mmCIF entry with sequence, helices, sheets and N, C-alpha, C, O atoms, coordinates in Angstrom:
data_MODEL
# 
_entry.id   MODEL 
# 
_entity.id                         1 
_entity.type                       polymer 
_entity.pdbx_number_of_molecules   1 
# 
_entity_poly.entity_id                      1 
_entity_poly.type                           'polypeptide(L)' 
_entity_poly.nstd_linkage                   no 
_entity_poly.nstd_monomer                   no 
_entity_poly.pdbx_seq_one_letter_code       MFLTNVLMKKAKSKHVMVLMESVVSGHKFNAIRERLADKLEILKFDPYSEYLVF 
_entity_poly.pdbx_seq_one_letter_code_can   MFLTNVLMKKAKSKHVMVLMESVVSGHKFNAIRERLADKLEILKFDPYSEYLVF 
_entity_poly.pdbx_strand_id                 A 
# 
loop_
_entity_poly_seq.entity_id 
_entity_poly_seq.num 
_entity_poly_seq.mon_id 
_entity_poly_seq.hetero 
1 1  MET n 
1 2  PHE n 
1 3  LEU n 
1 4  THR n 
1 5  ASN n 
1 6  VAL n 
1 7  LEU n 
1 8  MET n 
1 9  LYS n 
1 10 LYS n 
1 11 ALA n 
1 12 LYS n 
1 13 SER n 
1 14 LYS n 
1 15 HIS n 
1 16 VAL n 
1 17 MET n 
1 18 VAL n 
1 19 LEU n 
1 20 MET n 
1 21 GLU n 
1 22 SER n 
1 23 VAL n 
1 24 VAL n 
1 25 SER n 
1 26 GLY n 
1 27 HIS n 
1 28 LYS n 
1 29 PHE n 
1 30 ASN n 
1 31 ALA n 
1 32 ILE n 
1 33 ARG n 
1 34 GLU n 
1 35 ARG n 
1 36 LEU n 
1 37 ALA n 
1 38 ASP n 
1 39 LYS n 
1 40 LEU n 
1 41 GLU n 
1 42 ILE n 
1 43 LEU n 
1 44 LYS n 
1 45 PHE n 
1 46 ASP n 
1 47 PRO n 
1 48 TYR n 
1 49 SER n 
1 50 GLU n 
1 51 TYR n 
1 52 LEU n 
1 53 VAL n 
1 54 PHE n 
# 
_struct_asym.id          A 
_struct_asym.entity_id   1 
# 
_struct_conf.conf_type_id            HELX_P 
_struct_conf.id                      HELX_P1 
_struct_conf.pdbx_PDB_helix_id       AA1 
_struct_conf.beg_label_comp_id       LEU 
_struct_conf.beg_label_asym_id       A 
_struct_conf.beg_label_seq_id        3 
_struct_conf.pdbx_beg_PDB_ins_code   ? 
_struct_conf.end_label_comp_id       LEU 
_struct_conf.end_label_asym_id       A 
_struct_conf.end_label_seq_id        7 
_struct_conf.pdbx_end_PDB_ins_code   ? 
_struct_conf.beg_auth_comp_id        LEU 
_struct_conf.beg_auth_asym_id        A 
_struct_conf.beg_auth_seq_id         3 
_struct_conf.end_auth_comp_id        LEU 
_struct_conf.end_auth_asym_id        A 
_struct_conf.end_auth_seq_id         7 
_struct_conf.pdbx_PDB_helix_class    1 
_struct_conf.details                 ? 
_struct_conf.pdbx_PDB_helix_length   5 
# 
_struct_conf_type.id          HELX_P 
_struct_conf_type.criteria    ? 
_struct_conf_type.reference   ? 
# 
_struct_sheet.id               AA1 
_struct_sheet.type             ? 
_struct_sheet.number_strands   2 
_struct_sheet.details          ? 
# 
_struct_sheet_order.sheet_id     AA1 
_struct_sheet_order.range_id_1   1 
_struct_sheet_order.range_id_2   2 
_struct_sheet_order.offset       ? 
_struct_sheet_order.sense        anti-parallel 
# 
loop_
_struct_sheet_range.sheet_id 
_struct_sheet_range.id 
_struct_sheet_range.beg_label_comp_id 
_struct_sheet_range.beg_label_asym_id 
_struct_sheet_range.beg_label_seq_id 
_struct_sheet_range.pdbx_beg_PDB_ins_code 
_struct_sheet_range.end_label_comp_id 
_struct_sheet_range.end_label_asym_id 
_struct_sheet_range.end_label_seq_id 
_struct_sheet_range.pdbx_end_PDB_ins_code 
_struct_sheet_range.beg_auth_comp_id 
_struct_sheet_range.beg_auth_asym_id 
_struct_sheet_range.beg_auth_seq_id 
_struct_sheet_range.end_auth_comp_id 
_struct_sheet_range.end_auth_asym_id 
_struct_sheet_range.end_auth_seq_id 
AA1 1 HIS A 15 ? GLU A 21 ? HIS A 15 GLU A 21 
AA1 2 LYS A 28 ? GLU A 34 ? LYS A 28 GLU A 34 
# 
loop_
_atom_site.group_PDB 
_atom_site.id 
_atom_site.type_symbol 
_atom_site.label_atom_id 
_atom_site.label_alt_id 
_atom_site.label_comp_id 
_atom_site.label_asym_id 
_atom_site.label_entity_id 
_atom_site.label_seq_id 
_atom_site.pdbx_PDB_ins_code 
_atom_site.Cartn_x 
_atom_site.Cartn_y 
_atom_site.Cartn_z 
_atom_site.occupancy 
_atom_site.B_iso_or_equiv 
_atom_site.pdbx_formal_charge 
_atom_site.auth_seq_id 
_atom_site.auth_comp_id 
_atom_site.auth_asym_id 
_atom_site.auth_atom_id 
_atom_site.pdbx_PDB_model_num 
ATOM 1   N N  . MET A 1 1  ? -12.014 -27.802 -0.976 1.00 0.00 ? 1  MET A N  1 
ATOM 2   C CA . MET A 1 1  ? -11.786 -26.726 -0.037 1.00 0.00 ? 1  MET A CA 1 
ATOM 3   C C  . MET A 1 1  ? -11.777 -27.314 1.366  1.00 0.00 ? 1  MET A C  1 
ATOM 4   O O  . MET A 1 1  ? -12.593 -28.175 1.695  1.00 0.00 ? 1  MET A O  1 
ATOM 5   N N  . PHE A 1 2  ? -10.859 -26.849 2.178  1.00 0.00 ? 2  PHE A N  1 
ATOM 6   C CA . PHE A 1 2  ? -10.748 -27.337 3.543  1.00 0.00 ? 2  PHE A CA 1 
ATOM 7   C C  . PHE A 1 2  ? -11.791 -26.676 4.434  1.00 0.00 ? 2  PHE A C  1 
ATOM 8   O O  . PHE A 1 2  ? -12.195 -25.537 4.201  1.00 0.00 ? 2  PHE A O  1 
ATOM 9   N N  . LEU A 1 3  ? -12.209 -27.390 5.431  1.00 0.00 ? 3  LEU A N  1 
ATOM 10  C CA . LEU A 1 3  ? -13.201 -26.879 6.359  1.00 0.00 ? 3  LEU A CA 1 
ATOM 11  C C  . LEU A 1 3  ? -12.676 -25.682 7.144  1.00 0.00 ? 3  LEU A C  1 
ATOM 12  O O  . LEU A 1 3  ? -13.448 -24.787 7.488  1.00 0.00 ? 3  LEU A O  1 
ATOM 13  N N  . THR A 1 4  ? -11.376 -25.650 7.433  1.00 0.00 ? 4  THR A N  1 
ATOM 14  C CA . THR A 1 4  ? -10.800 -24.532 8.189  1.00 0.00 ? 4  THR A CA 1 
ATOM 15  C C  . THR A 1 4  ? -10.867 -23.234 7.392  1.00 0.00 ? 4  THR A C  1 
ATOM 16  O O  . THR A 1 4  ? -11.021 -22.161 7.976  1.00 0.00 ? 4  THR A O  1 
ATOM 17  N N  . ASN A 1 5  ? -10.755 -23.316 6.070  1.00 0.00 ? 5  ASN A N  1 
ATOM 18  C CA . ASN A 1 5  ? -10.856 -22.103 5.253  1.00 0.00 ? 5  ASN A CA 1 
ATOM 19  C C  . ASN A 1 5  ? -12.261 -21.520 5.286  1.00 0.00 ? 5  ASN A C  1 
ATOM 20  O O  . ASN A 1 5  ? -12.430 -20.303 5.210  1.00 0.00 ? 5  ASN A O  1 
ATOM 21  N N  . VAL A 1 6  ? -13.247 -22.360 5.397  1.00 0.00 ? 6  VAL A N  1 
ATOM 22  C CA . VAL A 1 6  ? -14.629 -21.886 5.440  1.00 0.00 ? 6  VAL A CA 1 
ATOM 23  C C  . VAL A 1 6  ? -14.931 -21.240 6.789  1.00 0.00 ? 6  VAL A C  1 
ATOM 24  O O  . VAL A 1 6  ? -15.617 -20.220 6.851  1.00 0.00 ? 6  VAL A O  1 
ATOM 25  N N  . LEU A 1 7  ? -14.423 -21.828 7.861  1.00 0.00 ? 7  LEU A N  1 
ATOM 26  C CA . LEU A 1 7  ? -14.710 -21.323 9.203  1.00 0.00 ? 7  LEU A CA 1 
ATOM 27  C C  . LEU A 1 7  ? -13.881 -20.099 9.564  1.00 0.00 ? 7  LEU A C  1 
ATOM 28  O O  . LEU A 1 7  ? -14.313 -19.295 10.390 1.00 0.00 ? 7  LEU A O  1 
ATOM 29  N N  . MET A 1 8  ? -12.706 -19.935 8.971  1.00 0.00 ? 8  MET A N  1 
ATOM 30  C CA . MET A 1 8  ? -11.806 -18.836 9.326  1.00 0.00 ? 8  MET A CA 1 
ATOM 31  C C  . MET A 1 8  ? -11.960 -17.694 8.318  1.00 0.00 ? 8  MET A C  1 
ATOM 32  O O  . MET A 1 8  ? -11.106 -17.510 7.450  1.00 0.00 ? 8  MET A O  1 
ATOM 33  N N  . LYS A 1 9  ? -13.032 -16.940 8.433  1.00 0.00 ? 9  LYS A N  1 
ATOM 34  C CA . LYS A 1 9  ? -13.228 -15.796 7.556  1.00 0.00 ? 9  LYS A CA 1 
ATOM 35  C C  . LYS A 1 9  ? -12.349 -14.647 8.021  1.00 0.00 ? 9  LYS A C  1 
ATOM 36  O O  . LYS A 1 9  ? -11.965 -14.577 9.188  1.00 0.00 ? 9  LYS A O  1 
ATOM 37  N N  . LYS A 1 10 ? -12.036 -13.757 7.106  1.00 0.00 ? 10 LYS A N  1 
ATOM 38  C CA . LYS A 1 10 ? -11.235 -12.587 7.440  1.00 0.00 ? 10 LYS A CA 1 
ATOM 39  C C  . LYS A 1 10 ? -12.102 -11.591 8.207  1.00 0.00 ? 10 LYS A C  1 
ATOM 40  O O  . LYS A 1 10 ? -13.169 -11.198 7.736  1.00 0.00 ? 10 LYS A O  1 
ATOM 41  N N  . ALA A 1 11 ? -11.646 -11.192 9.366  1.00 0.00 ? 11 ALA A N  1 
ATOM 42  C CA . ALA A 1 11 ? -12.399 -10.250 10.194 1.00 0.00 ? 11 ALA A CA 1 
ATOM 43  C C  . ALA A 1 11 ? -12.128 -8.824  9.735  1.00 0.00 ? 11 ALA A C  1 
ATOM 44  O O  . ALA A 1 11 ? -10.974 -8.436  9.555  1.00 0.00 ? 11 ALA A O  1 
ATOM 45  N N  . LYS A 1 12 ? -13.188 -8.042  9.545  1.00 0.00 ? 12 LYS A N  1 
ATOM 46  C CA . LYS A 1 12 ? -13.035 -6.641  9.181  1.00 0.00 ? 12 LYS A CA 1 
ATOM 47  C C  . LYS A 1 12 ? -13.138 -5.797  10.435 1.00 0.00 ? 12 LYS A C  1 
ATOM 48  O O  . LYS A 1 12 ? -13.921 -6.082  11.342 1.00 0.00 ? 12 LYS A O  1 
ATOM 49  N N  . SER A 1 13 ? -12.342 -4.769  10.461 1.00 0.00 ? 13 SER A N  1 
ATOM 50  C CA . SER A 1 13 ? -12.362 -3.863  11.595 1.00 0.00 ? 13 SER A CA 1 
ATOM 51  C C  . SER A 1 13 ? -13.612 -2.988  11.545 1.00 0.00 ? 13 SER A C  1 
ATOM 52  O O  . SER A 1 13 ? -14.144 -2.714  10.469 1.00 0.00 ? 13 SER A O  1 
ATOM 53  N N  . LYS A 1 14 ? -14.068 -2.561  12.693 1.00 0.00 ? 14 LYS A N  1 
ATOM 54  C CA . LYS A 1 14 ? -15.219 -1.677  12.777 1.00 0.00 ? 14 LYS A CA 1 
ATOM 55  C C  . LYS A 1 14 ? -14.825 -0.233  12.493 1.00 0.00 ? 14 LYS A C  1 
ATOM 56  O O  . LYS A 1 14 ? -15.677 0.596   12.176 1.00 0.00 ? 14 LYS A O  1 
ATOM 57  N N  . HIS A 1 15 ? -13.531 0.068   12.607 1.00 0.00 ? 15 HIS A N  1 
ATOM 58  C CA . HIS A 1 15 ? -13.013 1.422   12.408 1.00 0.00 ? 15 HIS A CA 1 
ATOM 59  C C  . HIS A 1 15 ? -12.013 1.436   11.262 1.00 0.00 ? 15 HIS A C  1 
ATOM 60  O O  . HIS A 1 15 ? -11.443 0.405   10.906 1.00 0.00 ? 15 HIS A O  1 
ATOM 61  N N  . VAL A 1 16 ? -11.809 2.616   10.689 1.00 0.00 ? 16 VAL A N  1 
ATOM 62  C CA . VAL A 1 16 ? -10.850 2.791   9.614  1.00 0.00 ? 16 VAL A CA 1 
ATOM 63  C C  . VAL A 1 16 ? -10.062 4.080   9.868  1.00 0.00 ? 16 VAL A C  1 
ATOM 64  O O  . VAL A 1 16 ? -10.615 5.065   10.357 1.00 0.00 ? 16 VAL A O  1 
ATOM 65  N N  . MET A 1 17 ? -8.772  4.065   9.535  1.00 0.00 ? 17 MET A N  1 
ATOM 66  C CA . MET A 1 17 ? -7.930  5.247   9.702  1.00 0.00 ? 17 MET A CA 1 
ATOM 67  C C  . MET A 1 17 ? -7.934  6.039   8.394  1.00 0.00 ? 17 MET A C  1 
ATOM 68  O O  . MET A 1 17 ? -7.707  5.478   7.322  1.00 0.00 ? 17 MET A O  1 
ATOM 69  N N  . VAL A 1 18 ? -8.191  7.333   8.488  1.00 0.00 ? 18 VAL A N  1 
ATOM 70  C CA . VAL A 1 18 ? -8.241  8.196   7.302  1.00 0.00 ? 18 VAL A CA 1 
ATOM 71  C C  . VAL A 1 18 ? -7.214  9.314   7.445  1.00 0.00 ? 18 VAL A C  1 
ATOM 72  O O  . VAL A 1 18 ? -6.870  9.712   8.558  1.00 0.00 ? 18 VAL A O  1 
ATOM 73  N N  . LEU A 1 19 ? -6.734  9.811   6.325  1.00 0.00 ? 19 LEU A N  1 
ATOM 74  C CA . LEU A 1 19 ? -5.775  10.913  6.297  1.00 0.00 ? 19 LEU A CA 1 
ATOM 75  C C  . LEU A 1 19 ? -6.537  12.205  6.036  1.00 0.00 ? 19 LEU A C  1 
ATOM 76  O O  . LEU A 1 19 ? -7.176  12.359  4.995  1.00 0.00 ? 19 LEU A O  1 
ATOM 77  N N  . MET A 1 20 ? -6.466  13.134  6.989  1.00 0.00 ? 20 MET A N  1 
ATOM 78  C CA . MET A 1 20 ? -7.143  14.428  6.867  1.00 0.00 ? 20 MET A CA 1 
ATOM 79  C C  . MET A 1 20 ? -6.124  15.464  6.412  1.00 0.00 ? 20 MET A C  1 
ATOM 80  O O  . MET A 1 20 ? -4.961  15.422  6.814  1.00 0.00 ? 20 MET A O  1 
ATOM 81  N N  . GLU A 1 21 ? -6.571  16.399  5.564  1.00 0.00 ? 21 GLU A N  1 
ATOM 82  C CA . GLU A 1 21 ? -5.679  17.434  5.050  1.00 0.00 ? 21 GLU A CA 1 
ATOM 83  C C  . GLU A 1 21 ? -6.341  18.800  5.193  1.00 0.00 ? 21 GLU A C  1 
ATOM 84  O O  . GLU A 1 21 ? -7.526  18.962  4.903  1.00 0.00 ? 21 GLU A O  1 
ATOM 85  N N  . SER A 1 22 ? -5.566  19.770  5.641  1.00 0.00 ? 22 SER A N  1 
ATOM 86  C CA . SER A 1 22 ? -6.059  21.129  5.810  1.00 0.00 ? 22 SER A CA 1 
ATOM 87  C C  . SER A 1 22 ? -6.308  21.773  4.451  1.00 0.00 ? 22 SER A C  1 
ATOM 88  O O  . SER A 1 22 ? -5.540  21.587  3.507  1.00 0.00 ? 22 SER A O  1 
ATOM 89  N N  . VAL A 1 23 ? -7.388  22.527  4.373  1.00 0.00 ? 23 VAL A N  1 
ATOM 90  C CA . VAL A 1 23 ? -7.709  23.239  3.140  1.00 0.00 ? 23 VAL A CA 1 
ATOM 91  C C  . VAL A 1 23 ? -6.790  24.443  2.962  1.00 0.00 ? 23 VAL A C  1 
ATOM 92  O O  . VAL A 1 23 ? -6.431  24.789  1.836  1.00 0.00 ? 23 VAL A O  1 
ATOM 93  N N  . VAL A 1 24 ? -6.405  25.085  4.071  1.00 0.00 ? 24 VAL A N  1 
ATOM 94  C CA . VAL A 1 24 ? -5.623  26.316  4.020  1.00 0.00 ? 24 VAL A CA 1 
ATOM 95  C C  . VAL A 1 24 ? -4.143  26.043  3.758  1.00 0.00 ? 24 VAL A C  1 
ATOM 96  O O  . VAL A 1 24 ? -3.574  26.592  2.814  1.00 0.00 ? 24 VAL A O  1 
ATOM 97  N N  . SER A 1 25 ? -3.511  25.200  4.584  1.00 0.00 ? 25 SER A N  1 
ATOM 98  C CA . SER A 1 25 ? -2.057  25.055  4.503  1.00 0.00 ? 25 SER A CA 1 
ATOM 99  C C  . SER A 1 25 ? -1.595  23.708  3.958  1.00 0.00 ? 25 SER A C  1 
ATOM 100 O O  . SER A 1 25 ? -0.421  23.565  3.616  1.00 0.00 ? 25 SER A O  1 
ATOM 101 N N  . GLY A 1 26 ? -2.471  22.726  3.865  1.00 0.00 ? 26 GLY A N  1 
ATOM 102 C CA . GLY A 1 26 ? -2.064  21.419  3.386  1.00 0.00 ? 26 GLY A CA 1 
ATOM 103 C C  . GLY A 1 26 ? -1.510  20.514  4.479  1.00 0.00 ? 26 GLY A C  1 
ATOM 104 O O  . GLY A 1 26 ? -1.007  19.430  4.184  1.00 0.00 ? 26 GLY A O  1 
ATOM 105 N N  . HIS A 1 27 ? -1.596  20.945  5.742  1.00 0.00 ? 27 HIS A N  1 
ATOM 106 C CA . HIS A 1 27 ? -1.132  20.132  6.873  1.00 0.00 ? 27 HIS A CA 1 
ATOM 107 C C  . HIS A 1 27 ? -1.968  18.857  6.944  1.00 0.00 ? 27 HIS A C  1 
ATOM 108 O O  . HIS A 1 27 ? -3.189  18.907  6.791  1.00 0.00 ? 27 HIS A O  1 
ATOM 109 N N  . LYS A 1 28 ? -1.315  17.708  7.177  1.00 0.00 ? 28 LYS A N  1 
ATOM 110 C CA . LYS A 1 28 ? -2.010  16.426  7.194  1.00 0.00 ? 28 LYS A CA 1 
ATOM 111 C C  . LYS A 1 28 ? -1.889  15.764  8.560  1.00 0.00 ? 28 LYS A C  1 
ATOM 112 O O  . LYS A 1 28 ? -0.881  15.914  9.251  1.00 0.00 ? 28 LYS A O  1 
ATOM 113 N N  . PHE A 1 29 ? -2.937  15.027  8.941  1.00 0.00 ? 29 PHE A N  1 
ATOM 114 C CA . PHE A 1 29 ? -2.907  14.227  10.162 1.00 0.00 ? 29 PHE A CA 1 
ATOM 115 C C  . PHE A 1 29 ? -3.860  13.054  9.997  1.00 0.00 ? 29 PHE A C  1 
ATOM 116 O O  . PHE A 1 29 ? -4.732  13.057  9.127  1.00 0.00 ? 29 PHE A O  1 
ATOM 117 N N  . ASN A 1 30 ? -3.677  12.048  10.853 1.00 0.00 ? 30 ASN A N  1 
ATOM 118 C CA . ASN A 1 30 ? -4.511  10.853  10.794 1.00 0.00 ? 30 ASN A CA 1 
ATOM 119 C C  . ASN A 1 30 ? -5.672  10.974  11.771 1.00 0.00 ? 30 ASN A C  1 
ATOM 120 O O  . ASN A 1 30 ? -5.541  11.552  12.850 1.00 0.00 ? 30 ASN A O  1 
ATOM 121 N N  . ALA A 1 31 ? -6.805  10.419  11.372 1.00 0.00 ? 31 ALA A N  1 
ATOM 122 C CA . ALA A 1 31 ? -7.979  10.360  12.239 1.00 0.00 ? 31 ALA A CA 1 
ATOM 123 C C  . ALA A 1 31 ? -8.616  8.986   12.081 1.00 0.00 ? 31 ALA A C  1 
ATOM 124 O O  . ALA A 1 31 ? -8.437  8.324   11.058 1.00 0.00 ? 31 ALA A O  1 
ATOM 125 N N  . ILE A 1 32 ? -9.350  8.566   13.085 1.00 0.00 ? 32 ILE A N  1 
ATOM 126 C CA . ILE A 1 32 ? -10.023 7.273   13.049 1.00 0.00 ? 32 ILE A CA 1 
ATOM 127 C C  . ILE A 1 32 ? -11.519 7.512   13.086 1.00 0.00 ? 32 ILE A C  1 
ATOM 128 O O  . ILE A 1 32 ? -12.011 8.285   13.908 1.00 0.00 ? 32 ILE A O  1 
ATOM 129 N N  . ARG A 1 33 ? -12.245 6.845   12.192 1.00 0.00 ? 33 ARG A N  1 
ATOM 130 C CA . ARG A 1 33 ? -13.698 6.951   12.154 1.00 0.00 ? 33 ARG A CA 1 
ATOM 131 C C  . ARG A 1 33 ? -14.286 5.556   11.978 1.00 0.00 ? 33 ARG A C  1 
ATOM 132 O O  . ARG A 1 33 ? -13.571 4.619   11.625 1.00 0.00 ? 33 ARG A O  1 
ATOM 133 N N  . GLU A 1 34 ? -15.570 5.419   12.221 1.00 0.00 ? 34 GLU A N  1 
ATOM 134 C CA . GLU A 1 34 ? -16.235 4.144   12.015 1.00 0.00 ? 34 GLU A CA 1 
ATOM 135 C C  . GLU A 1 34 ? -16.377 3.879   10.527 1.00 0.00 ? 34 GLU A C  1 
ATOM 136 O O  . GLU A 1 34 ? -16.557 4.811   9.743  1.00 0.00 ? 34 GLU A O  1 
ATOM 137 N N  . ARG A 1 35 ? -16.300 2.635   10.141 1.00 0.00 ? 35 ARG A N  1 
ATOM 138 C CA . ARG A 1 35 ? -16.336 2.253   8.727  1.00 0.00 ? 35 ARG A CA 1 
ATOM 139 C C  . ARG A 1 35 ? -17.660 2.639   8.064  1.00 0.00 ? 35 ARG A C  1 
ATOM 140 O O  . ARG A 1 35 ? -17.663 3.061   6.907  1.00 0.00 ? 35 ARG A O  1 
ATOM 141 N N  . LEU A 1 36 ? -18.765 2.506   8.760  1.00 0.00 ? 36 LEU A N  1 
ATOM 142 C CA . LEU A 1 36 ? -20.079 2.764   8.174  1.00 0.00 ? 36 LEU A CA 1 
ATOM 143 C C  . LEU A 1 36 ? -20.565 4.200   8.373  1.00 0.00 ? 36 LEU A C  1 
ATOM 144 O O  . LEU A 1 36 ? -21.647 4.557   7.907  1.00 0.00 ? 36 LEU A O  1 
ATOM 145 N N  . ALA A 1 37 ? -19.779 5.017   9.057  1.00 0.00 ? 37 ALA A N  1 
ATOM 146 C CA . ALA A 1 37 ? -20.187 6.399   9.334  1.00 0.00 ? 37 ALA A CA 1 
ATOM 147 C C  . ALA A 1 37 ? -19.978 7.289   8.101  1.00 0.00 ? 37 ALA A C  1 
ATOM 148 O O  . ALA A 1 37 ? -19.330 6.899   7.130  1.00 0.00 ? 37 ALA A O  1 
ATOM 149 N N  . ASP A 1 38 ? -20.544 8.484   8.176  1.00 0.00 ? 38 ASP A N  1 
ATOM 150 C CA . ASP A 1 38 ? -20.355 9.457   7.099  1.00 0.00 ? 38 ASP A CA 1 
ATOM 151 C C  . ASP A 1 38 ? -18.919 9.952   7.088  1.00 0.00 ? 38 ASP A C  1 
ATOM 152 O O  . ASP A 1 38 ? -18.153 9.692   8.016  1.00 0.00 ? 38 ASP A O  1 
ATOM 153 N N  . LYS A 1 39 ? -18.562 10.671  6.024  1.00 0.00 ? 39 LYS A N  1 
ATOM 154 C CA . LYS A 1 39 ? -17.213 11.232  5.936  1.00 0.00 ? 39 LYS A CA 1 
ATOM 155 C C  . LYS A 1 39 ? -17.018 12.306  7.002  1.00 0.00 ? 39 LYS A C  1 
ATOM 156 O O  . LYS A 1 39 ? -17.972 12.963  7.420  1.00 0.00 ? 39 LYS A O  1 
ATOM 157 N N  . LEU A 1 40 ? -15.769 12.474  7.435  1.00 0.00 ? 40 LEU A N  1 
ATOM 158 C CA . LEU A 1 40 ? -15.470 13.405  8.513  1.00 0.00 ? 40 LEU A CA 1 
ATOM 159 C C  . LEU A 1 40 ? -15.293 14.825  8.005  1.00 0.00 ? 40 LEU A C  1 
ATOM 160 O O  . LEU A 1 40 ? -14.662 15.055  6.973  1.00 0.00 ? 40 LEU A O  1 
ATOM 161 N N  . GLU A 1 41 ? -15.843 15.753  8.725  1.00 0.00 ? 41 GLU A N  1 
ATOM 162 C CA . GLU A 1 41 ? -15.582 17.175  8.556  1.00 0.00 ? 41 GLU A CA 1 
ATOM 163 C C  . GLU A 1 41 ? -15.423 17.729  9.964  1.00 0.00 ? 41 GLU A C  1 
ATOM 164 O O  . GLU A 1 41 ? -16.391 17.792  10.722 1.00 0.00 ? 41 GLU A O  1 
ATOM 165 N N  . ILE A 1 42 ? -14.209 18.129  10.316 1.00 0.00 ? 42 ILE A N  1 
ATOM 166 C CA . ILE A 1 42 ? -13.966 18.574  11.684 1.00 0.00 ? 42 ILE A CA 1 
ATOM 167 C C  . ILE A 1 42 ? -13.216 19.900  11.685 1.00 0.00 ? 42 ILE A C  1 
ATOM 168 O O  . ILE A 1 42 ? -12.549 20.258  10.715 1.00 0.00 ? 42 ILE A O  1 
ATOM 169 N N  . LEU A 1 43 ? -13.339 20.607  12.781 1.00 0.00 ? 43 LEU A N  1 
ATOM 170 C CA . LEU A 1 43 ? -12.569 21.818  13.017 1.00 0.00 ? 43 LEU A CA 1 
ATOM 171 C C  . LEU A 1 43 ? -11.453 21.470  13.986 1.00 0.00 ? 43 LEU A C  1 
ATOM 172 O O  . LEU A 1 43 ? -11.707 20.927  15.061 1.00 0.00 ? 43 LEU A O  1 
ATOM 173 N N  . LYS A 1 44 ? -10.235 21.776  13.618 1.00 0.00 ? 44 LYS A N  1 
ATOM 174 C CA . LYS A 1 44 ? -9.084  21.486  14.458 1.00 0.00 ? 44 LYS A CA 1 
ATOM 175 C C  . LYS A 1 44 ? -8.049  22.575  14.237 1.00 0.00 ? 44 LYS A C  1 
ATOM 176 O O  . LYS A 1 44 ? -7.985  23.163  13.157 1.00 0.00 ? 44 LYS A O  1 
ATOM 177 N N  . PHE A 1 45 ? -7.240  22.846  15.248 1.00 0.00 ? 45 PHE A N  1 
ATOM 178 C CA . PHE A 1 45 ? -6.216  23.872  15.138 1.00 0.00 ? 45 PHE A CA 1 
ATOM 179 C C  . PHE A 1 45 ? -5.173  23.483  14.108 1.00 0.00 ? 45 PHE A C  1 
ATOM 180 O O  . PHE A 1 45 ? -4.641  22.374  14.146 1.00 0.00 ? 45 PHE A O  1 
ATOM 181 N N  . ASP A 1 46 ? -4.877  24.395  13.184 1.00 0.00 ? 46 ASP A N  1 
ATOM 182 C CA . ASP A 1 46 ? -3.874  24.173  12.146 1.00 0.00 ? 46 ASP A CA 1 
ATOM 183 C C  . ASP A 1 46 ? -2.564  24.808  12.619 1.00 0.00 ? 46 ASP A C  1 
ATOM 184 O O  . ASP A 1 46 ? -2.511  26.029  12.773 1.00 0.00 ? 46 ASP A O  1 
ATOM 185 N N  . PRO A 1 47 ? -1.500  24.021  12.856 1.00 0.00 ? 47 PRO A N  1 
ATOM 186 C CA . PRO A 1 47 ? -0.254  24.580  13.392 1.00 0.00 ? 47 PRO A CA 1 
ATOM 187 C C  . PRO A 1 47 ? 0.486   25.486  12.404 1.00 0.00 ? 47 PRO A C  1 
ATOM 188 O O  . PRO A 1 47 ? 1.324   26.279  12.833 1.00 0.00 ? 47 PRO A O  1 
ATOM 189 N N  . TYR A 1 48 ? 0.214   25.401  11.129 1.00 0.00 ? 48 TYR A N  1 
ATOM 190 C CA . TYR A 1 48 ? 0.899   26.220  10.132 1.00 0.00 ? 48 TYR A CA 1 
ATOM 191 C C  . TYR A 1 48 ? 0.130   27.477  9.780  1.00 0.00 ? 48 TYR A C  1 
ATOM 192 O O  . TYR A 1 48 ? 0.611   28.297  8.998  1.00 0.00 ? 48 TYR A O  1 
ATOM 193 N N  . SER A 1 49 ? -1.017  27.637  10.326 1.00 0.00 ? 49 SER A N  1 
ATOM 194 C CA . SER A 1 49 ? -1.864  28.782  10.023 1.00 0.00 ? 49 SER A CA 1 
ATOM 195 C C  . SER A 1 49 ? -2.516  29.239  11.312 1.00 0.00 ? 49 SER A C  1 
ATOM 196 O O  . SER A 1 49 ? -2.492  28.516  12.308 1.00 0.00 ? 49 SER A O  1 
ATOM 197 N N  . GLU A 1 50 ? -3.093  30.415  11.308 1.00 0.00 ? 50 GLU A N  1 
ATOM 198 C CA . GLU A 1 50 ? -3.768  30.909  12.512 1.00 0.00 ? 50 GLU A CA 1 
ATOM 199 C C  . GLU A 1 50 ? -5.264  30.648  12.447 1.00 0.00 ? 50 GLU A C  1 
ATOM 200 O O  . GLU A 1 50 ? -6.020  31.221  13.232 1.00 0.00 ? 50 GLU A O  1 
ATOM 201 N N  . TYR A 1 51 ? -5.701  29.809  11.543 1.00 0.00 ? 51 TYR A N  1 
ATOM 202 C CA . TYR A 1 51 ? -7.121  29.541  11.362 1.00 0.00 ? 51 TYR A CA 1 
ATOM 203 C C  . TYR A 1 51 ? -7.479  28.168  11.895 1.00 0.00 ? 51 TYR A C  1 
ATOM 204 O O  . TYR A 1 51 ? -6.619  27.298  12.032 1.00 0.00 ? 51 TYR A O  1 
ATOM 205 N N  . LEU A 1 52 ? -8.743  27.982  12.191 1.00 0.00 ? 52 LEU A N  1 
ATOM 206 C CA . LEU A 1 52 ? -9.266  26.691  12.637 1.00 0.00 ? 52 LEU A CA 1 
ATOM 207 C C  . LEU A 1 52 ? -10.040 26.029  11.505 1.00 0.00 ? 52 LEU A C  1 
ATOM 208 O O  . LEU A 1 52 ? -11.209 25.683  11.675 1.00 0.00 ? 52 LEU A O  1 
ATOM 209 N N  . VAL A 1 53 ? -9.411  25.853  10.366 1.00 0.00 ? 53 VAL A N  1 
ATOM 210 C CA . VAL A 1 53 ? -10.112 25.312  9.201  1.00 0.00 ? 53 VAL A CA 1 
ATOM 211 C C  . VAL A 1 53 ? -9.536  23.963  8.837  1.00 0.00 ? 53 VAL A C  1 
ATOM 212 O O  . VAL A 1 53 ? -8.337  23.838  8.589  1.00 0.00 ? 53 VAL A O  1 
ATOM 213 N N  . PHE A 1 54 ? -10.388 22.954  8.806  1.00 0.00 ? 54 PHE A N  1 
ATOM 214 C CA . PHE A 1 54 ? -10.042 21.630  8.297  1.00 0.00 ? 54 PHE A CA 1 
ATOM 215 C C  . PHE A 1 54 ? -11.207 21.085  7.552  1.00 0.00 ? 54 PHE A C  1 
ATOM 216 O O  . PHE A 1 54 ? -11.141 19.971  7.031  1.00 0.00 ? 54 PHE A O  1 
# 
């Protein structure tokens, strides 16, 4: 094994992009959260519905 392979480890990002989906209409959008954080539950305006449910 080469010394460069040992020193050049793959860097992991501190954040991860997740796909969020509306419970009411199925509208999807991307959100970014920390890798070690809990799963996201957020309230956001749903453009296909008149509710604020996500």
